[in-house]
C-alpha positions in Angstrom: 62.8 59.3 113.5 60.4 58.4 110.8 57.3 60.5 110.1 55.1 57.6 111.3 56.8 57.5 114.6 56.7 61.2 115.0 53.0 61.2 114.3 52.4 58.3 116.7 54.4 60.1 119.5 52.4 63.4 118.9 49.1 61.6 118.8 50.0 59.5 121.9 50.9 62.7 123.8 47.6 64.3 122.7 45.6 61.2 123.7 47.4 61.0 127.1 46.6 64.7 127.6 42.9 64.1 126.8 43.0 61.0 129.1 44.5 62.9 132.0 42.1 65.8 131.6 39.1 63.6 131.3 40.1 61.5 134.2 40.8 64.6 136.4 37.5 66.2 135.5 35.6 63.0 136.1 37.1 62.4 139.5 36.8 66.0 140.6 33.1 66.1 139.6 32.5 62.9 141.5 34.2 64.3 144.5 32.1 67.5 144.4 28.9 65.4 144.1 29.9 63.3 147.1 30.7 66.4 149.2 27.2 67.8 148.3 25.7 64.5 149.3 27.5 64.5 152.6 26.3 68.0 153.3 22.7 67.1 152.5 22.9 64.0 154.7 24.4 65.9 157.6 21.7 68.6 157.4 18.8 66.1 157.2 20.2 64.2 160.2 20.7 67.5 162.2 17.2 68.6 161.5 15.5 65.3 162.4 17.6 64.6 165.5 17.1 68.2 166.8 13.3 67.7 166.7 13.8 64.4 168.6 16.1 65.9 171.2 14.2 69.1 171.9 11.5 67.7 174.2 14.2 66.1 176.4 16.5 69.1 177.0 16.3 68.5 180.8 17.3 64.9 180.5 20.9 64.7 179.3 21.1 60.9 179.7 18.1 60.3 177.5 19.5 62.7 175.0 22.8 60.9 175.1 21.2 57.5 174.4 19.3 59.0 171.5 22.5 60.5 170.0 24.3 57.2 170.5 21.6 55.4 168.7 22.0 57.6 165.6 25.8 57.8 165.8 26.3 54.1 166.0 25.0 53.5 162.5 28.5 54.6 161.5 27.6 57.3 158.9 28.7 60.3 160.9 32.0 62.0 161.6 30.8 63.9 164.6 27.6 64.8 166.6 27.8 67.5 169.2 25.1 68.9 171.5 25.7 72.3 173.1 23.7 74.6 175.4 23.1 78.2 174.8 26.3 79.1 176.6 28.3 77.0 174.1 29.1 74.3 176.6 29.3 70.8 175.2 26.6 68.5 176.7 27.2 65.5 174.4 30.1 64.9 172.0 30.7 61.9 169.7 33.8 62.3 167.5 36.0 59.2 167.0 39.4 59.2 165.1 38.9 59.3 161.3 39.4 55.9 159.7 38.8 55.0 156.1 38.9 51.3 155.1 39.7 49.9 151.7 41.1 53.1 150.2 44.8 53.9 149.9 46.1 56.6 152.3 47.7 58.5 149.4 44.3 58.7 147.7 42.8 60.2 150.8 45.6 62.7 151.1 45.4 63.8 147.4 41.6 64.1 147.3 40.4 65.3 150.7 36.6 65.3 151.2 36.1 68.3 153.5 32.8 67.2 155.0 30.7 70.3 155.8 29.1 70.5 159.2 25.3 71.0 159.5 23.5 72.5 162.5 20.0 72.7 164.0 18.5 74.5 167.0 17.3 72.7 170.1 14.1 74.1 171.5 12.5 74.0 174.9 8.9 75.1 174.2 9.1 78.4 172.4 12.6 79.3 173.3 16.0 78.0 172.1 17.7 75.8 174.6 20.8 74.7 172.6 22.4 73.7 169.3 23.1 70.4 167.5 26.0 70.1 165.1 26.4 67.1 162.8 29.1 66.1 160.2 28.7 63.0 158.0 31.5 60.4 157.9 33.4 60.5 154.5 34.4 56.8 154.6 31.6 55.6 152.3 32.2 58.6 150.1 35.9 57.8 149.8 35.0 54.2 148.9 32.7 55.3 146.2 35.2 57.9 145.0 38.0 55.3 144.9 35.9 52.8 143.1 34.8 55.4 140.5 38.3 56.6 140.0 39.7 53.0 139.4 36.9 52.2 136.9 37.3 55.5 135.1 41.1 55.0 134.9 41.0 51.5 133.4 38.2 52.3 131.0 40.0 55.4 129.9 43.3 53.5 129.6 41.6 50.8 127.5 40.0 53.4 125.3 43.4 55.1 124.9 45.1 51.9 123.9 42.4 51.0 121.4 42.5 54.6 120.0 46.3 54.4 119.6 46.1 51.0 117.9 43.4 52.1 115.5 45.4 55.4 114.8 48.6 53.5 114.1 46.9 51.1 111.7 45.2 54.1 110.0 48.5 56.0 109.8 50.3 53.0 108.4 47.7 52.6 105.7 47.7 56.4 104.9 51.4 56.7 105.0 52.1 53.6 103.0 52.0 55.8 99.9 54.6 58.2 101.4 56.8 55.2 102.2 56.6 54.2 98.5 57.4 57.8 97.6 60.4 57.7 99.9 61.6 54.4 98.4 61.1 55.9 94.9 63.2 59.0 95.8 66.0 56.9 97.2 65.9 54.7 94.1 66.3 57.8 91.9 69.3 58.8 93.9 70.7 55.3 93.1 70.1 55.8 89.4 67.0 53.6 89.3 63.6 54.8 88.1 60.6 52.8 89.5 57.0 53.9 89.2 54.4 53.7 91.9 51.4 51.8 90.5 49.2 51.9 93.6 47.8 55.4 93.6 46.3 56.5 97.0 42.7 57.7 97.1 43.3 60.7 99.3 43.7 63.9 97.2 46.9 65.3 98.7 48.8 62.0 98.6 47.4 61.2 95.2 48.9 64.4 93.9 52.2 63.7 95.5 52.5 60.2 94.0 51.4 61.4 90.6 54.0 64.2 90.7 56.7 61.8 91.8 55.9 59.4 88.9 55.9 62.3 86.5 59.3 63.6 87.8 60.7 60.0 87.6 59.8 59.8 84.0 61.2 63.2 83.2 64.5 62.5 85.0 64.8 59.2 83.2 64.0 60.8 79.8 66.6 63.6 80.6 69.3 61.0 81.3 68.4 59.1 78.2 68.6 62.2 76.2 72.0 63.0 77.7 73.1 59.4 76.8 71.9 59.9 73.2 73.6 63.2 72.9 76.8 61.8 74.2 76.6 58.9 71.8 75.9 61.3 68.9 78.9 63.4 69.8 81.1 60.3 70.1 79.9 58.9 66.8 80.5 62.3 65.1 84.0 62.7 66.6 85.3 59.2 66.7 83.0 56.8 64.9 82.9 55.4 61.4 79.3 55.7 60.1 79.7 52.7 57.7 81.2 50.0 59.9 80.4 51.2 63.4 84.1 50.9 64.4 86.2 53.9 65.4 87.5 56.2 62.7 91.1 57.3 62.0 91.0 59.9 64.7 89.9 57.4 67.2 92.8 55.1 66.1 95.3 57.8 66.5 93.9 58.7 69.9 94.2 55.1 71.1 97.7 54.7 69.7 98.9 57.9 71.4 97.5 56.6 74.7 99.1 53.2 74.2 102.6 54.7 73.6 102.2 57.2 76.4 101.8 54.8 79.3 104.0 51.7 79.6 102.5 50.8 82.9 99.4 49.4 81.2 100.7 47.7 78.0 104.5 47.4 77.5 104.3 45.6 74.2 102.0 44.4 71.5 101.1 44.7 67.8 99.8 47.6 65.7 98.4 46.5 62.4 97.0 48.0 59.2 94.5 45.7 57.4 93.9 46.2 53.7 90.7 44.6 52.4 90.9 44.0 48.6 88.0 44.3 46.3 86.5 47.5 47.5 86.9 49.3 44.2 85.4 46.4 42.3 82.4 46.4 44.6 81.9 50.1 44.2 82.1 49.8 40.4 79.7 46.8 40.3 76.8 48.3 42.2 77.8 51.7 43.6 78.8 52.5 47.1 76.1 50.4 48.6 77.8 47.1 47.7 81.2 48.6 48.8 79.7 49.5 52.1 78.4 46.0 52.5 81.9 44.6 52.0 83.3 47.0 54.6 80.6 46.0 57.1 81.3 42.3 56.6 85.0 42.9 57.1 84.3 44.9 60.3 82.1 42.1 61.6 85.0 39.7 61.2 87.6 42.0 62.8 85.5 43.1 65.7 85.3 39.8 67.7 88.9 38.9 67.0 90.1 42.3 68.4 87.6 42.1 71.3 88.9 38.7 72.3 92.4 40.1 72.7 91.1 43.3 74.5 92.4 45.3 71.5 91.0 48.1 69.4 89.9 48.4 65.8 89.1 51.3 63.5 88.5 52.0 59.9 91.2 54.3 58.6 89.5 55.1 55.2 88.8 53.2 52.0 89.4 49.5 52.6 92.0 50.1 55.3 91.4 49.1 59.0 93.7 49.8 61.9 94.0 47.3 64.8 95.8 47.4 68.1 96.5 44.1 69.9 98.2 44.7 73.3 100.3 42.2 75.3 101.5 40.1 72.3 105.2 39.4 72.4 107.3 39.1 69.2 107.5 35.4 69.6 103.6 35.1 69.2 103.2 37.4 66.1 102.9 34.5 63.7 100.3 32.6 65.7 98.3 35.8 66.0 98.6 37.0 62.4 98.1 33.8 60.4 94.6 33.0 61.9 93.6 36.7 61.4 94.5 36.6 57.7 92.7 33.3 57.3 89.6 34.7 58.9 89.5 37.8 56.6 90.6 36.1 53.4 87.2 35.0 52.3 85.3 38.2 53.0 83.0 39.0 50.1 79.6 40.2 49.0 76.9 38.7 46.8 78.0 38.6 43.1 81.7 39.1 43.7 84.4 36.6 44.6 86.6 37.2 47.6 89.5 39.5 46.6 91.6 38.7 49.7 93.4 40.7 52.4 96.9 41.9 53.4 98.1 42.9 56.8 101.1 44.9 57.9 102.3 44.7 61.5 104.6 46.8 63.6 105.6 45.5 67.1 105.8 48.1 69.9 107.9 47.5 73.0 108.4 50.9 74.5 110.1 54.0 73.1 108.3 54.3 69.8 105.9 57.1 69.1 102.4 56.7 67.6 103.5 58.2 64.4 106.5 55.9 64.0 104.3 52.8 64.7 101.7 53.9 62.1 104.4 54.4 59.5 106.0 51.0 60.2 102.6 49.2 60.0 101.8 51.0 56.7 105.3 50.1 55.3 104.8 46.4 56.3 101.4 46.5 54.6 103.0 47.7 51.4 105.6 44.8 51.6 102.8 42.3 52.1 100.8 43.6 49.1 103.9 43.4 46.9 104.4 39.8 47.9 100.9 38.7 47.0 97.4 38.2 48.3 96.4 36.9 51.8 99.8 37.6 53.2 101.0 39.5 56.3 104.3 41.1 57.0 106.0 42.3 60.2 108.1 45.4 60.0 111.8 44.5 60.7 113.1 46.8 63.4 116.3 44.9 63.9 115.1 42.5 66.6 114.7 38.8 66.0 111.3 37.3 66.7 112.9 34.5 68.7 115.6 34.1 71.3 115.1 37.1 73.5 111.5 36.4 74.4 112.2 32.8 75.2 115.1 33.7 77.4 113.0 36.4 79.2 110.2 33.9 79.8 112.5 31.5 81.7 113.9 34.3 83.8 110.5 35.8 84.5 109.0 32.5 85.8 111.7 32.5 88.4 111.3 36.1 89.3 107.5 35.9 89.5 107.5 32.8 91.7 109.9 34.5 94.1 107.8 37.7 94.3 104.6 35.7 94.9 106.2 33.5 97.6 108.0 36.3 99.4 105.5 39.1 98.8 108.2 41.4 97.5 106.1 43.8 95.5 107.4 47.3 95.0 104.5 49.9 95.3 104.6 53.3 93.7 101.7 55.7 94.3 100.5 58.7 92.2 98.3 61.4 93.9 94.8 62.1 92.7 93.4 65.4 94.0 90.3 67.4 93.7 89.8 69.6 90.6 88.3 72.3 92.8 90.3 75.3 94.1 91.0 73.6 97.4 92.9 70.8 95.7 92.1 68.3 98.5 93.6 64.9 98.1 91.2 62.2 96.9 93.3 59.0 96.7 96.7 57.6 95.9 96.7 55.3 92.9 98.9 52.3 93.4 101.3 51.1 90.6 103.0 47.7 91.2 106.6 47.2 90.2 108.8 44.1 90.3 112.6 44.0 90.8 114.2 41.9 88.2 117.5 40.0 88.6 119.5 43.0 87.3 118.0 45.2 90.1 115.8 47.2 87.7 112.2 48.1 88.4 109.8 46.6 85.8 106.3 48.1 85.3 103.1 46.0 85.4 102.7 46.4 81.6 105.7 44.2 81.2 105.4 41.5 83.9 101.6 41.0 84.0 101.1 39.6 80.5 104.0 37.3 81.3 102.3 36.2 84.5 99.1 35.6 82.7 100.7 33.3 80.1 102.3 31.4 83.0 99.1 31.0 85.0 100.4 33.2 87.8 98.2 36.3 87.3 95.8 35.5 90.1 98.5 34.7 92.6 100.3 37.9 91.7 97.1 39.9 92.2 96.8 38.5 95.7 100.4 39.5 96.5 99.7 43.0 95.3 96.4 43.4 97.1 98.0 42.0 100.3 100.9 44.4 100.0 98.5 47.4 99.6 96.4 46.3 102.6 99.6 46.1 104.7 100.6 49.5 103.6 97.2 50.9 104.4 97.3 49.3 107.8 100.5 51.2 108.6 99.0 54.4 107.3 96.0 54.6 109.7 97.1 57.9 111.2 97.2 59.7 107.8 94.0 58.0 106.5 95.0 58.0 102.9 92.8 56.2 100.4 94.5 53.8 98.0 93.2 52.8 94.6 94.4 49.7 92.8 93.4 47.9 89.6 92.1 44.4 89.5 93.3 42.2 86.6 90.9 40.3 84.3 92.3 37.0 85.5 91.6 37.9 89.2 88.1 39.1 88.3 87.3 35.8 86.6 88.5 33.7 89.6 85.8 32.9 92.2 88.6 31.8 94.6 90.3 35.2 94.3 86.9 37.0 94.8 86.2 35.0 98.0 89.7 35.5 99.3 89.5 39.3 98.7 86.1 39.7 100.3 87.1 37.6 103.4 90.3 39.8 103.7 88.2 43.0 103.5 85.6 41.8 106.0 88.4 40.9 108.4 89.8 44.5 108.3 86.8 46.8 107.8 88.8 49.9 108.8 91.2 49.2 105.9 88.5 48.2 103.5 86.8 51.6 103.9 90.1 53.2 102.6 90.5 51.1 99.5 89.2 51.8 96.0 89.2 48.9 93.5 89.2 49.7 89.8 88.5 47.8 86.6 89.0 49.0 83.0 86.2 49.9 80.7 87.4 47.1 78.4 86.6 44.6 81.2 83.2 46.1 81.7 82.5 45.7 77.9 83.7 42.1 77.7 82.5 40.7 81.1 79.7 42.9 82.4 78.0 40.4 84.7 81.3 39.5 86.4 82.2 43.1 86.9 78.7 43.9 88.2 78.8 41.1 90.8 82.3 42.1 91.9 81.3 45.8 92.3 78.3 44.8 94.4 80.3 42.6 96.7 83.1 45.1 97.1 80.7 47.9 98.0 78.9 45.6 100.4 82.3 44.9 102.1 82.8 48.7 102.5 85.3 49.3 99.7 85.0 51.8 96.9 84.7 50.9 93.2 85.7 52.8 90.1 86.0 52.4 86.3 89.4 53.2 84.8 89.9 54.5 81.2 86.3 55.5 80.7 85.7 56.3 77.0 88.5 54.1 75.7 86.1 51.4 74.4 83.5 53.8 72.9 80.8 52.4 75.2 77.7 54.3 76.2 77.8 55.2 79.9 74.6 53.4 80.6 76.7 50.7 82.4 77.4 53.2 85.2 73.7 53.1 86.1 73.9 49.4 87.0 77.4 49.4 88.4 76.8 52.4 90.7 80.5 53.2 90.5 81.8 55.8 93.0 83.9 57.4 90.3 85.1 56.9 86.7 88.5 58.0 85.3 88.2 59.5 81.8 90.8 58.1 79.5 93.9 60.2 78.9 93.4 60.1 75.1 90.5 62.5 75.6 92.5 64.8 78.0 95.5 65.3 75.7 95.0 68.3 73.5 91.8 69.2 75.4 92.9 72.8 75.8 93.2 73.2 72.0 90.5 71.0 70.5 87.0 72.4 70.7 85.1 69.3 69.5 87.0 67.2 72.0 85.9 69.5 74.8 82.3 69.3 73.7 82.4 65.5 73.8 84.2 65.4 77.2 81.8 67.8 78.7 79.0 65.5 77.7 80.8 62.6 79.3 81.2 64.5 82.6 77.6 65.6 82.5 76.3 62.1 81.9 78.4 60.6 84.6 77.3 63.3 87.1 73.7 62.7 86.2 74.3 59.0 87.0 75.7 60.0 90.4 79.3 59.1 89.5 82.3 61.4 90.1 84.8 62.0 87.2 88.6 62.1 87.3 90.7 63.3 84.4 93.8 61.1 83.7 97.1 62.2 82.2 96.9 65.9 83.2 100.4 67.0 82.2 100.4 70.8 81.9 98.8 73.9 83.4 96.7 74.7 80.3 95.4 71.1 80.4 94.5 71.5 84.1 92.7 74.7 83.5 90.7 73.0 80.7 89.8 70.1 82.9 88.7 72.4 85.8 86.5 74.4 83.4 84.7 71.2 82.3 83.6 70.4 85.8 85.7 67.3 86.6 85.7 66.2 90.3 89.4 65.1 90.3 92.6 65.2 88.4 95.6 62.9 88.0 98.8 63.1 86.0 102.4 64.2 85.9 101.5 67.8 86.4 99.7 66.9 89.7 102.4 64.4 90.8 104.6 61.6 89.4 104.4 58.1 90.8 106.8 57.8 93.8 107.7 54.9 96.1 105.6 54.7 99.3 
């Protein structure tokens, strides 16, 4: 119950108590007054009638006619004439009848009419006694009328008082309502100010204190963001270009080769910008830095368009990672990239050109091997001339195998979509606290190829995207997960699954998904949908709208691979994500690298301040788990916790 309603109830009870007390006292006072009036009336009548009857004590008939004359006026309950021996000479006492007054009122408020008496004299001696009691009928009528009027006037006054009080309370408590809304907004990572300051001293102090607290909390969060950014820049950023540094490139490459579920193949490249030494000699490092910055400005959008990663490795060397590019598309990817970078230059110097060395990864290679192959390919490109690229020859042909696989995969994917034959594996996510309570089961989709082998999503999803089947495949996977969740109602597991970029962009898919969730609210409440941080960076408005609609439908929402794109965590404030999964590249080696722990601790603290839980990915050993628990993570996921298994 709201404070306003509580105050209204309390004040209403108080008003009703005052009303009942005032009404009772008024009616009782009126009753006492009327009783006194009846007593006075009876005594006056007894005195005057006794004087009239005294001379006629020997004539009973005359006395009777005189008594009747008085009694018939209807104002008397009884008139009795007695002699000295107590014998009744005349008695008039009809049944008591009160007209126009409810019987219950007469019973609840009896008017005990007092009896008055006077002596009857015969000369100088007493001859008898006269007893008179007034009739209460008129008094009851007056009492009833007074009670009714008092009741309605008091009730009207009570109603008016309550209305005025409610209006006054609403006006007074409006500021408290704003304070309540402000507090709820802070809990949702929003920081509004109250501009309308109340005039009452106490509420004024409360509102000013809340505004002050809001500013300080916002400043504190901003400071945490800035500190996190400074730590990230110091550990993984290149101060000249704003791209990642060599350490960030190695971290990303290690993560890429460790998880085939996400990206099964792609390109690793080393870009060599020529002319850096000449620029440094011409005008010092300032001109050389300008050349590097222009090269970075060209590389950045190209890599972002392909959801890749770029870093400066040192000198004029840049490292790039372009996932989901098959060997058959290396040339159509590399040639435009060389053309885009060939004319990079600074004022006063001619373009010196560029060379790029590529290594194709397709599973099984280590990060170190891929780096060595890309550097070797760069050396070959440089030896051949300027503005050339070279692909490391690992014994596979660029054509043939990919074309054959594409034909096969179209048939496999269409069959899976039509029949809904998606194989689902799940990996447990549990609490990082001592209790180790389960949090969710993350779903990994697999397809069965024609040879009967399970193929991870990192292999078949890029193929589905090129064939225009990604959205339909997403529907099949989501439907399969919902069916599994429907059969799992007794255990009440939560299931987490990733949405692809293609599904997120499709309005038709979004409408279908929301309709499916609304149709099965019990299942929707046990589903968590995730998007990668790369998707947040490249399509923030689309992700924000999807997050809002999913949460409105009762489902959870999370961000996967947080930290992988070197974004500030400000986006969590608008997304209101339930949780974020810290990228495995930050978790590997966490137990041994102090500076990595410092940065990850800032990530966890910032996410927590924004009301978002954090889950550590790729926890693969007990020392790693201990390091994660010490940093305050809410959940953990990885092979040490549990490997993906079929449902």
